[in-house]
NUBA-351643 format. One record per residue (C-alpha): residue in three letters; z, y, x. Coordinates in steps of 0.25 Angstrom, whole numbers, padded with zeros to 4 digits, always signed. Each point is the difference from the previous one (the first is absolute). Last residue first. Layout:
% residues N
<node aa="ALA" up="Z" north="Y" east="X"/>
...
% end
This chain:
% residues 89
<node aa="LEU" up="-0046" north="+0068" east="+0014"/>
<node aa="HIS" up="+0004" north="-0012" east="-0008"/>
<node aa="VAL" up="-0007" north="-0010" east="-0009"/>
<node aa="TYR" up="+0004" north="-0011" east="-0011"/>
<node aa="THR" up="-0009" north="-0004" east="-0011"/>
<node aa="ARG" up="+0000" north="+0003" east="-0014"/>
<node aa="VAL" up="-0006" north="-0003" east="-0014"/>
<node aa="ASN" up="+0010" north="+0006" east="-0010"/>
<node aa="THR" up="+0002" north="-0004" east="-0015"/>
<node aa="GLU" up="+0006" north="+0008" east="-0010"/>
<node aa="HIS" up="+0007" north="-0002" east="-0014"/>
<node aa="PHE" up="+0005" north="+0011" east="-0008"/>
<node aa="ASN" up="+0013" north="+0006" east="-0005"/>
<node aa="THR" up="+0004" north="+0015" east="-0002"/>
<node aa="MET" up="-0014" north="+0006" east="-0002"/>
<node aa="THR" up="-0003" north="-0002" east="-0014"/>
<node aa="PRO" up="+0014" north="+0004" east="-0005"/>
<node aa="PHE" up="+0000" north="+0012" east="+0009"/>
<node aa="LYS" up="+0014" north="+0002" east="+0006"/>
<node aa="PRO" up="+0006" north="+0014" east="-0001"/>
<node aa="MET" up="-0001" north="+0008" east="+0013"/>
<node aa="GLY" up="+0011" north="+0005" east="+0009"/>
<node aa="ARG" up="-0004" north="-0010" east="+0011"/>
<node aa="LEU" up="-0012" north="-0008" east="-0003"/>
<node aa="GLN" up="+0002" north="-0013" east="-0008"/>
<node aa="ILE" up="-0005" north="-0014" east="+0001"/>
<node aa="ASP" up="+0010" north="-0010" east="-0006"/>
<node aa="THR" up="-0009" north="-0012" east="+0003"/>
<node aa="MET" up="-0011" north="-0003" east="+0010"/>
<node aa="THR" up="-0005" north="-0015" east="-0001"/>
<node aa="PHE" up="-0005" north="-0008" east="+0011"/>
<node aa="PRO" up="-0012" north="-0006" east="+0007"/>
<node aa="VAL" up="-0001" north="+0000" east="+0015"/>
<node aa="LEU" up="-0013" north="-0006" east="+0005"/>
<node aa="GLY" up="+0001" north="-0001" east="+0016"/>
<node aa="ILE" up="-0010" north="+0001" east="+0011"/>
<node aa="PHE" up="+0003" north="-0007" east="+0013"/>
<node aa="ALA" up="-0003" north="+0000" east="+0015"/>
<node aa="ARG" up="+0004" north="-0010" east="+0010"/>
<node aa="GLY" up="+0005" north="+0002" east="+0015"/>
<node aa="GLU" up="+0014" north="-0006" east="-0003"/>
<node aa="PHE" up="+0001" north="+0010" east="-0011"/>
<node aa="THR" up="-0010" north="+0011" east="+0001"/>
<node aa="ASP" up="+0000" north="+0015" east="-0003"/>
<node aa="VAL" up="-0014" north="+0006" east="-0001"/>
<node aa="THR" up="+0000" north="+0013" east="+0009"/>
<node aa="LEU" up="-0004" north="+0013" east="-0007"/>
<node aa="ARG" up="-0008" north="+0011" east="+0005"/>
<node aa="PRO" up="-0013" north="-0008" east="-0003"/>
<node aa="HIS" up="+0003" north="+0000" east="-0015"/>
<node aa="VAL" up="+0001" north="-0015" east="-0005"/>
<node aa="ARG" up="-0012" north="-0007" east="-0006"/>
<node aa="ALA" up="-0007" north="-0005" east="+0013"/>
<node aa="ARG" up="+0013" north="-0004" east="+0006"/>
<node aa="LEU" up="+0003" north="-0009" east="-0012"/>
<node aa="TRP" up="-0013" north="-0009" east="+0003"/>
<node aa="GLU" up="+0003" north="+0000" east="+0015"/>
<node aa="ILE" up="+0015" north="-0004" east="-0003"/>
<node aa="PRO" up="-0006" north="-0012" east="-0008"/>
<node aa="VAL" up="+0009" north="-0002" east="-0012"/>
<node aa="GLU" up="+0013" north="-0006" east="-0003"/>
<node aa="TRP" up="+0004" north="+0000" east="-0015"/>
<node aa="HIS" up="+0013" north="+0006" east="-0006"/>
<node aa="LEU" up="+0006" north="+0000" east="-0013"/>
<node aa="PHE" up="+0012" north="+0009" east="-0002"/>
<node aa="SER" up="+0006" north="+0000" east="-0014"/>
<node aa="LEU" up="+0009" north="+0010" east="-0008"/>
<node aa="LYS" up="+0005" north="-0002" east="-0014"/>
<node aa="GLN" up="+0006" north="+0014" east="+0000"/>
<node aa="TRP" up="-0001" north="+0013" east="+0008"/>
<node aa="HIS" up="+0009" north="+0011" east="-0004"/>
<node aa="HIS" up="-0003" north="+0015" east="-0002"/>
<node aa="TYR" up="+0005" north="+0013" east="+0005"/>
<node aa="GLY" up="-0003" north="+0015" east="+0001"/>
<node aa="ALA" up="-0003" north="+0011" east="+0010"/>
<node aa="ARG" up="+0012" north="-0002" east="+0008"/>
<node aa="PRO" up="+0008" north="+0012" east="+0005"/>
<node aa="GLY" up="-0001" north="+0004" east="+0014"/>
<node aa="SER" up="-0001" north="-0008" east="+0013"/>
<node aa="PRO" up="-0010" north="-0011" east="+0001"/>
<node aa="ARG" up="+0007" north="-0014" east="+0002"/>
<node aa="PRO" up="+0000" north="-0005" east="+0015"/>
<node aa="PRO" up="-0010" north="-0011" east="+0004"/>
<node aa="ARG" up="+0005" north="-0014" east="-0002"/>
<node aa="GLN" up="+0001" north="-0008" east="+0013"/>
<node aa="ARG" up="-0009" north="-0012" east="+0002"/>
<node aa="SER" up="+0004" north="-0014" east="+0000"/>
<node aa="ILE" up="-0012" north="-0010" east="+0001"/>
<node aa="MET" up="+0004" north="-0014" east="-0005"/>
% end
């Protein structure tokens, strides 16, 4: 397991809040050359034991609310899916 230190939280008041529910992480190994061709040249593809991965991350966002604003019924809860890989500067 790779352990990385969390970045510091931004100073100042929070803009809002939400919760992630029913979260899954599904990963597939892909050829690093294939991924490198799709990632901005300023970024380095992050690898694990020399292998590159893409991930499909489905989840449900709940209780979404901007600070100081009322909840909007149609925008408070929704499903989302991210397709991601891991990179660093």
